C-alpha positions, 0 to 999 in steps of 0.5 A: 500500500502506498501511504504517500498517495493519500493520508486520509482514511488509512486503516490502522496497520500497526499490528501488520507493521509489528509483524514485519519488524519482529519477523521480517528479514532486514535488507539494505538497498543501495541507490538503484538496487532492485527489490524486484525486476519487471517480469520476475517473480517475487515471494516477498513484500516489504515494509520500508523503514528508511529511504524511497523505492520507485515502482516503474513499468517499461513498455514494449517501446522500452519507455520507462513509466514511473507509476508509484513510490513507497516511502518510510512506513509504506509497504512495497510490492507489486501486490497483484503479482505477489498474491497471484504469484505471477511475474511482476508488472513493475520494477521496484528499485531504490531511489535512495539508500533504503532499509526494508523488512521483507516478509514472505507471501506464506507468512503474510497469508498466515497473518491474514488467517489469524483472526477476523480482525486481521481478515478485516484489515486485509480487506480494508487495505485492499479497499484503500489500495483500490481507492488510491489507484482510482483517484490517481487514474482520475487525476491523470484524466481530469487534472492538468499537469499543474494541478497534479504537481500541486497535489503531489507537493501538497502530499509530499512537500520535501519530495523535491529535495529527495528526487530529481526533477526528471524523476518527478516529471516522469511520475507526473507524466510530463517532461522535465521542461514542463515541470520547470515551467510549472515550478517557475510559474509558481515562484512568480505567482 
């Protein structure tokens, strides 16, 4: 789940986070290291304790599209591919140095089966992920590039210090030049 995309109405994941910290395998990733590559299978989901991971998809024309990020206290994986145990549709790569606790699908499924509360939490997380993806889809169809940028900066004001202009532009679906014009315009208004 990508808490970065929306901060409202998040389910209480503290019990799940505790599981990762107590039973997960600690891993360090250097900048540009991969958690998973596109078209590879993974049996791990991560909980980020430091750094930023980028989720990207490379299309048939070799264009890379940044489709999401996971920040501190986010969970990270290609969830549909992970739960179906098929090859990943995205690459997950460290944008900065990162520390992540990794848990296997088997252990995560055992957790979901613990009791009714964990099953409910799993459903709430899935519903939250759906709502986040739906809002992002609407934003790409309905918002201008400037509105998408403003929304992004409102959610994550210090992102400009952590990621390159090019990377932010890719995530917004615009060119770096367009992003520069938007930023310049905001400085003078």
